[in-house]
C-alpha angles and dihedrals in degrees: 000000000000115000114258134197117231132192087255092057090049092054091049091053091048093048092048088053094052096253092115091067110045139339113196125192137156122218119185119207091218096043119114120240111296096016094114088063091054094070142285117319116246116262117264117251108277096015121131112233119213114263117269112278095016135093130207135187095193118107132185134292112266138183116274113276095214113058120225116274139164108270127223114281136212106237121176089337092309127107110235124192113207121231115259142164114253122217115243105230099185145353128215144167090238129023120192117196112204127034100219124122091287095046095048092051091047093051095046091047094050095047095046086052088061101257119134100249137190133182132198124199130180095219129053095253142045129246104069112207091355091066108009093037090041093226088155100175117089102207120191105032091130141036136205112276113180106296093341142044134271126206115233100170098083135139115038095359095053091044089058093049092046092051090053087059088065088063117079110240094007104112143004131195093035095112119112111286094020126111139194096040116206117214137196111247097221094048090048092052089052096048089047090051090051096047091048093046092048092051091054098239115164105239126206113180125183090039123127116205103231110166145002124249103224138192102191105298093343121093114222100179145315137275114221137184124224140148084279091062131245116337141153141235117201122210143170091229129018123203114203103210093153091119088226098064088241094156099040089049092050090048091055101252120156116258145155119238120201142167119252139177110283118200141164130230124219135175130229122216132212091032089144091061098058114128101205094180092070093061116096114255111271095021111162119206135182116261111299095194144241127293122275131192087265110073091210093056135067127179124226122202126194130205096214130186124311103258142152105274090202097056107098093197091054092044092050091051093048093053092057094039094053093047089051091050093047092053092045092053091047088053090056091047095050092051089064115093110250093024100072096109096060114113138173106263095187144327120227114267090215121062113236101252103170103181137001117144121021120192122240097220134184082270129031114201115217132208090239090054088049096052092043091052093232111196120230125196089219096052113157104169142008121233123226136226129251102244089003086266100139141032127282123271125219115235113211123218090237092074089067096050125083115228095237116006115090132217089022130111132170134211140183126029093349097065117123110276139132125260097262090054097053096089086061102041095050093056117112092245094055089048091052093054098039088048092052089050095048093051094048092048091047091052093050093048094047092049094045092048092233135121115267090243089058097044120131098255090198089063091048091052091047092053093047092050090049088052089053100255120153114237098173 
């Protein structure tokens, strides 16, 4: 049998190297990229340094982060939230809610266009289901073009994919002529961080967009929850890139909500140590997964049952059900000769919610229009094809714009499309391009002082073209 490396082996190595006792590092908030690696930052004036030869984790006593407020009360069997004034944490020209693939593209596009831009994200990293959900395959980057393939994910999305190529083991199938690239989630988080930082976007992680700040039918900002309590960020234009339409729903926009298959991704380790010849002829195994940039790992996606992705009880049950299924399948795999060394490397921290709310926009794109390649004068992106097996399909600006709510756009899987088209609009490639479009449009609207629905679409298209986007 080939030697294999287990989690226990890894811990032994780390302990022997001293990593099991203490890892000490210093990161300065005002340090340029890479400064932390250059050595410890000097102690601030008045700060007491740890005694020589010792280390401490304990800091100083500080004022409470969350100001006192009247809590909710139980009144007559009902929970009542008292009215209160919320602190405004920040103001921006463009506020992007949600840091998935669509939100990151929107934020970078808006900031590069000169708009003061902020982004809030409920987790501590960017990428959404691409990274946190570990949906590593970027389907739909290309379309059929005669006997060959044409790339439709260009501009910011392609810049991201190309930058991943510069990191060893970060991406495969991104070479010219290839399609459906597969990326490493940790490398993708890092490159997204770098692109957002370089653009100058104001980032607020660990924030959950909870409500809309409204002035009649016009959105003026977003209320969010965090460990610091409930606060607000005000903006001229808001881009809802939550994936679930949390903000356009709170603002009162029209939408359709539906159930959809909800799965969970996990990765298998030691896949390069399988000895297939030892398995009996005709052995049938559970899915072993698709390739990743790391030869020892494969990623396994699951379809899952059709459930309400906004129902916390259902989501909680699915988290545990999927984990049980994953471990049961692993048990079956490991009982097969030659496959004993396989282990579960990790399970995705984010459940694979594919569709919940879908905006009813000023335009709803249909599957028939997509397959017919219908042209639109307000095209802001071109959709790709699964397997690059059909032509591209123009995406009109109207799918990003709510019918009635002003100063609000959406991007990603919640754009306005009919049921048959959802399996295409929810793909990462489409999220990259619609996010880019929404960010560019938001910047033009904010800088022009107009509502997004009234924006000069020619200016939006010009900006997208300048930023490298493909419009057909």
